[in-house]
N, C-alpha and C positions, 0 to 999 in steps of 0.2 A: 102144340109144344109136346115133345116126347117126354117120357118119364125121366130119362137120363138128363135132359136139358133142365127140367124142373128141379131135379135134385142138385145139380150143379149151382143153379141160381139160389136155391135155398141155403146151400152151404156157404155161399158168398154173402148173402144178405142177413143170415142169422147163424153165425158160427157158434153162438151159445147153445143152440139146439143140437148142433153136432157134438159139442162137448158133453151135453147131458146124455146123448145116446151112447157115445163111446164109453163114458163112465159106467153106464148101466150094463154094458157088455164086458166090463172087467178091465178096461184099459186104464192106464195111469196117465191121466190128462194133465197137461201143463198149459196154462193160458199165457199167451205171449203178446206183449205190447211193444210194437216197433217193427218196421218192415225190414230191418237189417239184422235180425236175429239169425243165428246159424241153425236152421231147422234140421239139417242133416245130422248135426251133432246131437241135438235133442233126441232124435229118433235112435241114434246109436246108443244113447243112454237108456233105452227101453221105454221112453216116454211117447205119448201121443200129443204133439204140440198142436194147439188150436189158437189161431189168432184172436185177439180182442181189439175191435176197432170201434170208433164212435158210431152211434146209431141215433136216428131221430127220436124225438119224444121227450117228455118231461123228465126232470132229474130232481125230484123232491128230496131224496135222502142226501144226495150230493150237495144240493143247495143248503140244506140244514147244517151239514158238516163243514163245508168249505166255503159257503157263500159265493159271491161273484167277484171277489177281489183278485185272486191270483190264478184261477183256472178259467179258461174260456169254455164255451159250450162243449167244444171237443173234449176238453179235459174232464168236465163235469159229467159228460156222458159215460166216459170210461170209469170214473169213480162210482157212478150210480150202478154200473154193472158189477163192479167189484164188491160193493157193500151189499148188493142184493143177492150175491152168490154165496150160498151157505155150504158149498161143496168142500171147501178147504183145499181145492186144487192149488198147487204151487203157482206163483206168479213170477214171470220173468219180464223185467223192463229193460229196454235199451235206450240209447241217447239219440234216437232217430230224429227227434225234434226237440226244441227247447222246453216243451211243456212236460214231456215224459219224466225228466228228472224231478220236476216239481211235484208231479203226481206220485212218484215213488216216495219222495220225502213226506208227502201227505199221508200215504198209506203207512209209512214207518211210524209217524206220529200217532196215528189212530191205533196202531198195534201197541205202541208204548203206553198210551193212556187207557187201554182196555176198551176203546170204543169200537173195536173190530175184533172178531174172533181170531185166534192165532192161526196162521197158515204160513208155509214156507214162501219167502220172498227173496228175490235176488235182483240186483241192478248190474247190468252188463254195460259198462261205460265205454262203448266203442267210439273211437274218434275217427274223423275222416279227412283231416287236412293232409295233403300229400307230402308228408315230411317223415324222415326216419324216426324222429322222436315220437310221433304219433303211433308208428308201427311198433316201436319198442313198448310203449305204454299199452297198446292193445294186446301184445303178447302176454303181458302179465294179467290182463283182464280175462283173456280166454283161459289161462291156467286157473284163475280163481273160479271161473264158471265150471270148469271140469271138476274141480274139488267140490263145489257145491252140489253138482249133479251126482257125483259118487256118494254124497252123504244123504241124498233123498231116500234111497233104498239101501239099507244095510246089506253089504255083499254084492250089490249090483254095480258092475264096472262097465265101462264103455266097451261095446262090441266093435265090430269092424266099421270104423267111421268111414274109411275109404269106400266101402261098398255102398253106404248110404249116400255119400257124395256122388258116386258114379251113377246112382239111380236118378239123381236130380239132373245130371248132365244130359240125360236122354229125353227130358221132358219137353224141351222146345219142339221137337219133331212131333210129339203127340198132339200138340194144339195148333200146329201150323195151318190147319184147315178151318180154324174158328175165327169169327169176326164179331164185332158188335157186342151186345150184352153177354153172349156166350163166351167170348174170349176173356173179357174181364172176369166173368164168373169162374171160368176154369182156372185162371191164375190165382184168384183169391181162394178157391176151394182147395187148391194144392197146399194151402197153409192151414187146412183144417181136417181134411179127410186122410185116412190111411192111403199110402201110395197105390196099393193094388186096387182099392175101391175107386180111387180117382182115375186111374188109367182105364179101368173098365167103362166108366161113365163117358170120358172124353172120346173113347174109341167108338162108342155107340151113337155118337152124334154125327150126322151127315154134314158135309161141307155145304155152305150156303152164304152167298154174299150179295143178296139182292139189295139194291139201293145205291145212292150216290156215295162213293168212298170218301171218307174224311179221316184226318189225323187229329187226335185229341192231345191237348197240351194243358198243363196247369195243375190245379189242385188235385190232391190224391182222391181217387174214387173208391170209397170204402164199400160201396154196394153197386148194384146194377142200375140204380135209379137214373143217373145221368144218361147212361147208354140207352135205357128204355125210352127216355125223352127224345133222344136223337133218332132212335129207331122209328118212333111214331111219326117223325117228320120225313121219313124216307132216307135218313142218313145212317150209314153203317161205318163204324170205326174199324179200320183195317190195321191201325197201329197207333201207338201213343207214346207220350213222354211224361208220365206221372208215376209217383212212387209205388203204386200198387198195380202197375201195368207192365209194359215191356221192359223197364229196367229190372224187374224181377226175373223175366225170361233171360235177360243178359246175365244175371247173376247165376242162373242155372247153368248156362253154357260154360261159365268160368268158375263153377263151384269148386273150391279148393278141396283137395283130397288129403291134406295134412292140416294139423292144428295150426302150424305156423302160417299157412295160407289164409286162415280165417282172420289173422291179425292185419292183413293188408288194408290200409285205410281206403283204398279205392274200391273195395268190395261193397257193393250196394250203397254207394254214396248217395245220400238224400239229394233230391233235385235242387234244393235251396243252396247247396254247397257246390254245385257244378257251375263254373263260369258261364255267364249268359252267351258270350260268343261261341263257346264250345257247344252249348246246347243248340244254338241256332244252326250251326253247321251240321250237327248230328241230325236234327229234325229235318232240315232241307234234304240231306242225303237219303234219309229213310223215306221221305215222301217221294223222291224221285224213284227209288227202288220199288216202292209200292204202286207207283203210277197214279198218285192223287195230287191234285193241286188245290185242295180245300182243307183248311185247318180250323179247328174249333178250340178256342182257349176257354177252359172252364175255370171260373173264379168263385170259389166257395166263400161264404161269409166268414170273416175272421182270418182268412189265409193271407197274412201280410206279405209273405215271401212272394207268392204269385202276384199279388197286387203290384209289387215293385218291378216284376219282370214282364208283366203282360203287355204293356204298351210298347216297350222296347222290342220284344219278340215279334209283336204284330207288325211293327214298322219294318223290321228286318225281313220278315217273310213276304210282306207286300212288295218290298223292293225286288224280290226274286220272282214276282209274278204270281204269288200264291194268294188266293182269296182267304181272308181271315174273318171269323166271327167270334165275338167275345160273349160268352154265356155266363150270366150271373153277376156281371160287374155292375156295381152301383154307379149311376151317373152323377159325377161330382157337381155340386152346386157352386157356381162362382161365389167368391167371398162377398162381393157386393150385394148378392141376392139373398144371403143367408138370413138377414134380419133387416127389416125396414125401420125398426124402432131405433131411436138414438140411444147411445149408452146411458145407463142410469147414472146421474151425477152423484158424486160422493160428497158428503158434508166434511167440513174441515176436521170435525171430531173423529173422523175415521182414518185420518192419516197417522202413521206411526210416530210416536214421540221419541226422537233420538236424544239420548242423554249421556252417552259415553264419549269422552274426549278421545279415547284410544282408537275409535273407529271413524272419527270425523274426517280424517284425511284419506280414507280408503278410495273414495270416488276419484279424487285427483290423482292418486297413485296409479289406479287402474288405467286411466286415460293416458298418463305419461308413459306407463309401461307399454301399452298397446301401440302408441305412436312410435316408440323406440323399436318395437318388434317390426312394425311396418317398414321402418327405415332400414333395419338390418336385412329384411327380405329384399327390399329394393336394391340393396347393395350386393345381393347375390347369395345370402344365407338361405339354406333350404328350410322351408317351413313344414312342420308336422302339425296335423290336426288329429286329435286323438279323443276317443271316448273317455269318460271320467274313470272307468274301471280299467284303463290301460296303464301299464307301468311307465309313468312319465319320468321317473328318476333316471332311467337310462338315457333319455333324450337330454336331460339337464347335464348329465355327466359327459355327454358328447358335444355339448354346446350347440345343440339343435334347437332353435326357437320353436315353441309350440303353443297352440291354442287348444283348450279343452272344448270339445264340441258342444257340450251342454252349457258351458259358460256363454258361448257365442249365442246359443238359442235364447238364453235369458236376456242378453243385450238386445237381440232382435225383438223380443217380446216387449221389453221395457221401452223401446223406441217405436212401438206400435207398427212394426214392419212384418209381423208374422202373417197377416192376411195377404199382403203383397207377395211375400215369399211363397205362400201356399199356391198362389196363382202362377208364379214362375214355374213351380214344379208341374202343375197341371198343364201349362202351355207346352211342356216338353214330354207329356205322356206319363209322368210319374204321379203317384197318388199323394194327396195332401192329408189323408186321414189314416195312414198306416205308419205308426211310430213317428208322428209328426214332429215331436220335440227333437229327435235325433237327426232329422233330415234338413234342418235349417242351414247347416254348413254347406250341404250340396246346393240348396237353393241360392246361397250367396254366390256360388260360381256362375249363376245366370244373371246376377244383378249388374246391370250396366248403368244404373241411375246413380251417379256419384253424389247427387244432392240428397237423395233419400237413404243411401247406404249407411247403416249404423257405423259410427266412428270411422267413416271413410271406406268401410267395406273390409271384408275378410280377404287377405291376399291369397293367391293361388297356391295350394299346398304342393310340396314335393313328395310328402308322405302322408298317408292316412292309415290309422291304426285303431283296432278295436278288439275286444274279447267277444267270442261267439256266445253272447248271452241270450239273444232272441233270434227267432227265425228271420226277421227282417234285417238284422244287422249285416250279414254277408251280402245281401242284395243291395242295401243302401250304399255300403262302402265300395262294393265293386263298381257300381254305376258312377259313384263319385270319383273313383280312381280313373275310370275310363274317360269321363267328361273333362277331367283336369290334367290328364297324363301323369297322375301321381302314382307312386309306388305304394302298394297296399300290403299290409301285414296284419293277418288275423290270428289272434291267439286262441288256442283251444280252451274250452271251458270244461275242466275236469269236475267230477262229481264226488261228493262224499257218499260212498256206497255202503258203509258199515251200518248194520241195523242198530248196534249199541254204540252210541256216540256220547262223549262227555258233554253235559249241558252247561256246566259253569265255565265256558270257554273264556269269559272276560277276565278271569283271574290267572289264566295259564298261557294264553297266546303270546303275551308280551315277552316272556323269557323262556318259555318251554314250547315254542311253536314247533320245534322238531319232534316233540313227543306227541303233541295233540293232532297234528296233521299227518296223514299217511305219506310216507317218504316218496312213493312213486309219483304222487301229485306234485310235490316240490321239485323232484328231479325233472319231470316233464317241463315245468315252467322255466327252470334254469336252462334247459337245453333250448327252449324257444327264445329266451332272453339273449343267449349267445348267438342264435341264428339271426335275431334282429340286429345285433351289433355288427355281425358280419355283413348283413345286407346294406346297412347304412354306410359302413366303411367302403364297400365296393361301389357305391353309387354316389359318393360325395367325398369331400376332402376332410370330413369329420372323423375323429379318432376317439376311441373310448379311453377315458382316463380313470384308472382304477383308484388312485388316491383321491381324486375329486369325488368319485362315486361314494367312497367310504365316508367322506366328510358330509356329503348330501344325506346319506342314511342317518348319520348322527344328528344332523340338523332336523330332520323329520322327526326323529324320536324325541328330541328336545321340545320341538313345537307341540307335538301331540301330548307330551307329558304336562305341559302348561295347561292344555285343555282338560286333562285329567284332573289336575288340581282345581281348576275352575269349576268343573262339574261337581266334584266332591264338596267344594265349599258351598255351592248353591244348594246341593242336596241337604246339607245340614243347617242351612240358614233359615231362620224364622223371625221376621219376614224375609223373603228372598230379596237380595239387593238389585237384581236385574230379572227381566222376563225374557221369553224367547224372542221378543221383538228386538232385543239387544243381542242375545247370544247367537242367533242364526246368522246375521250378516258378519258379526265379529268372528265367527268360525269359518264361514264358507269363502270369503274373499281371500284370506291367507291360505286356505287349503288349495286354491288354484295355483299357488306359488310355493307349494311344499318343497323343502330342500334348499331354500334361500335364507340368507341372514335376515332379510326383511320380514319374511313370514314368521320365522322363529321369534323375532323381536316383537312383532305384532301380537303374537299369542302371549308373550310374556307381559307386554303392556296391558293387554286385556285382563289377564289374571290379576295383575297388581292393582288395576283400577277397581275391579270387582271386590278384591279383598279390602281395599281402602274404604269403599262404600259400606261394606259389611261392618268393618271395625268402627266406622263413624255412625252406625245405626241408620244409614239411609236405606230406603226400600223402594222397590218398583211400585208398590202400592202400600201406603202407610196403613190402610185399613184392611190388610190381607186377612181373609177369613177362609177362602177356599183355594186349594192348589190343584192345578190342572195339568194333565199330560196331553200333548198333541201327538197323535199317531199318524205317520205318513209324511208325504212331501209337504213342503211349506207353502203357505199362501203368499208367495213373493209379490204378487201384484196388489196385495191388500194387507200389508203388514200391520196396519192399524186394527185389523180384525182381532189380533191377540190382546189388545188393550181395551177392547170395547166394554168389557164387563167388570173392569177394575173398580171404577167409581160407584157403579150402581149395586154391585154384588160382592165387592171385595174378592173377586175371582181373578187369580193370576195364573197365566200359563208359565209354569216353571220348567217344563221339560219338552225338548224336541229331539229327534234322532240326530240332528246335525252335530251338536256339541257332544252328545253321548257317544256317538259312533267314533268321532275323532278321539275321544278319551279311551275307548276300549278296543277299537277295531284296527288301528293303524300301527301302533307301537310294536316293533320287532327288534329287540335288542340282540346283540351278538356277544357271546362269551369268547374268551381267548381260544383261538383255533377255529371258530366258526366263520363261514364265508358270508360277507354281506349280500352277495348275489342270492344265496339261499334264503336269507332273511327277507329280501325283496320278493322273492317268489312266494314265500309264506304269507306275505301281506296280501298279495293279489289273488292267490289261490282261493282264499276264503271270502274275498270281497263280494258283498251282496248276501252271503249266507247269513250274516248277522241280522239281516232285515227280512229275508225271504224264506229261509229254510225253517219250516214250522218248529222243529224241536229247539233250535237255537234261538230263533226270534221270539217265540212265546216266553221262554224262560228268562231271556234277557229283559224283555219289557216288564215282566212281573218284578224282577229284581230292581229295575230302575224305579218302578212305581213305589215299591216299598221303601227304597233308600231316600226318595224325594218326598215321602209322605203325601202322595197325591190323593185327592178326594174324588177324582173322576178323570176320565179320558175321553177326548173328542177325536173322531177319526173321519177321514175323507172316504169316499165311496170305494176307492181302490186299496184301502188298507188291508193288510193280510188278515183274513178271517181267523186264522189260528192264533194270531196275536190278540185279537179282540176276545176270542174264546178263552185264552189263558188268563187274561185280565179279569174277565167276568168270573171265572172259576176261583180266582184269588179274592173275589169279593169287590173288585173295583167297579163302580158304575161306568158304563160305556155308552156314549152316544155316537152312532154312526150316521154321518150326514150324507145325503144324496147330492154330493158336491165334488167337483174336481178342482185342482189347483191351477189349471192352465187357462181355462176358458169359462169365465163366470157370467158372461153377458146375459145368458138366458136364465140364470138362477133367480129365484124369488128371495132376495136378500132379507126382506122383512120377515118372511116365513122362517128363514134360517135363524134370524135373531130371536124370534119368539120360541123356536124349538130349543135353542140353547138356554134361553132364560128359564124355560120350564124345567129343563134338565138340571140347572143349577139350583132352582128353588125346590125341586123335588128330591130325586135320588141322591144327588151330590150332597145337599145339606143334611139329609138323613144319615148318609154314610159318615160324614164328617162328625156329626153329633155322637154317633156310636163310638167313633174312634177317639174323639176329643170332647168328652162330655162338658168340659168347662168352656168350650168355644162359644162365642156370641152367636145367637140365633140370627138367621138370615131373613131379612124382610123380603117382601115380594114387590119392592118398588120397581117401577119401570127403569130400564137401564139407559134410557136416553134423556 
């Protein structure tokens, strides 16, 4: 290997070393996270941009700071590099995948709490859906980036951006002779080395393509490791379709020479957002041009977007006579082979005690509603299936019947159909372990067994809709739309990019949402809502009814206000009249029907019954001594879990996110002159931030713990680590269980029970005694 080749590979595999060298030479380094960043613009600002990408190896600091709950190994690797870097170099994040915004929010919180030394940080929230609203949004984000760049160095203004862009446009010719590890290395090194140094190195490498030519597809290749593995087998990659490969070269060819051009959503679109049929045709055409008939699909661990496309792309290429090899894909185990042991039987004492008359009829109502929906669809009404964070109020105002995807998944799970649905997905080449809960609606499209189909089966949708919240979301919904001939609408997920954000959002979002939320985020969602209305009106006989929409918004606010009253009543009640075993179903079932009179009345009846119980002195647990908070998703398959320690320990779960989020997260009132459409946009722009954005989620959970006077918090394995951290710093004892809420067959329930009992008898009792010295001491009696 020549010196030039070794230096290119080193720059690809260890960009941090490049940053260290450039800094020592006097360069102003900026570390860049995200492959769609405008490198030419950064150079025009007098900076030396050096990419930061995941690397193999342990992540002890990141594990300590962020745990394993919200960041994958990819994210923890990046966080490890950030916290280990004491240079103070500016950091630029983009929205190239769903994890980078969460990583930005994590860094923002660490800076806020003083757990990380100060350094300049900026979030460039570039969006990529091919819509005018996305381009308009991006224009503002590029302008904000320019303003931030000009502030990094006083007096330093942008030099000739057009010249920097023109340099990038000539790069494809410079690497045309490279293949295999050196091609991937050269593309990556261009995002770390100064242009002149990079050009000298690639020019010093002779052409060479020994081996069987292949075309690589799939997961982003952050280093030359995969290419060196193929090279050792005599396979040489002559082209690829992965985010750190030839799509970057295409970006050079089309590099904009104006700031307005940088706002184009089509620029460097992440592969996960490119429609699979478009990718298939592009790949086939490129392979024909390169003269290769062999493709390698690389599937990295944790890459759920590639997992959803790999099987479909493989079949499409094979149908064109192309040989396909999948590298790194896990072999799925059929559901019937996963466990030979029978499910552990539950004792009667573990079933949830239902005590509220106001929720007794929910099951019958749900069944009657769903049968009515099926009848409407059979009669010709267009059905929409939407994710829970998609604005359903628009559909209700247009009289479009809809089913919430996650509600359907809960029905499939309750009817023990999830294993069968997983197999239906695998039989068609789709994964069963990549965002499994959100894929049950797609699986239902393949269900032809009327006898086993839950509630008669999910009708074929005319529309599928979701917000781009995860990498897998666009892949699941695109395949779903194609398999069912449904119309797909994906909402952009904009990001809170400010470093200084209000933490007490729960007291201001209801009436002052237009002051708390950045206006350009609301404007983007409003434009998308109007685009959705236009789409539905163009493809159906449904029409948007503005007056009905305003009524729906009022009904939602009334419903959520009853939840707010109920939450506040429970917080101040000692003993508490109901536990989360009551409040969770009482909240969630009506939430699926938000905007209806039935849902508003159900919330009212729930509040009135809880108030009556409180006034009558009734209690969920007459011997209440300990009050607990449940952090994370609910144990819907074992609701009796929450009542298991009431008799033995006087421990009552008084709080879960379901009632609390309904109380604080949904209400968006309008003052005279305000548009309900903007209020709806404000509701969904922040949806999820209350639970996942570290600064908001941590502060909110601490406030809720204090208002409910909880003595301890119990969390699942996927609970936000910053929430748990904030609770611990506030003095609240926290128990984090190695347990998930979806599949508990393999868990040792006796061990979990013993763990919780020890938690109650130890830190929780001690904390309660310090806070309430007069409280009765807790014995260590067995809880069964």
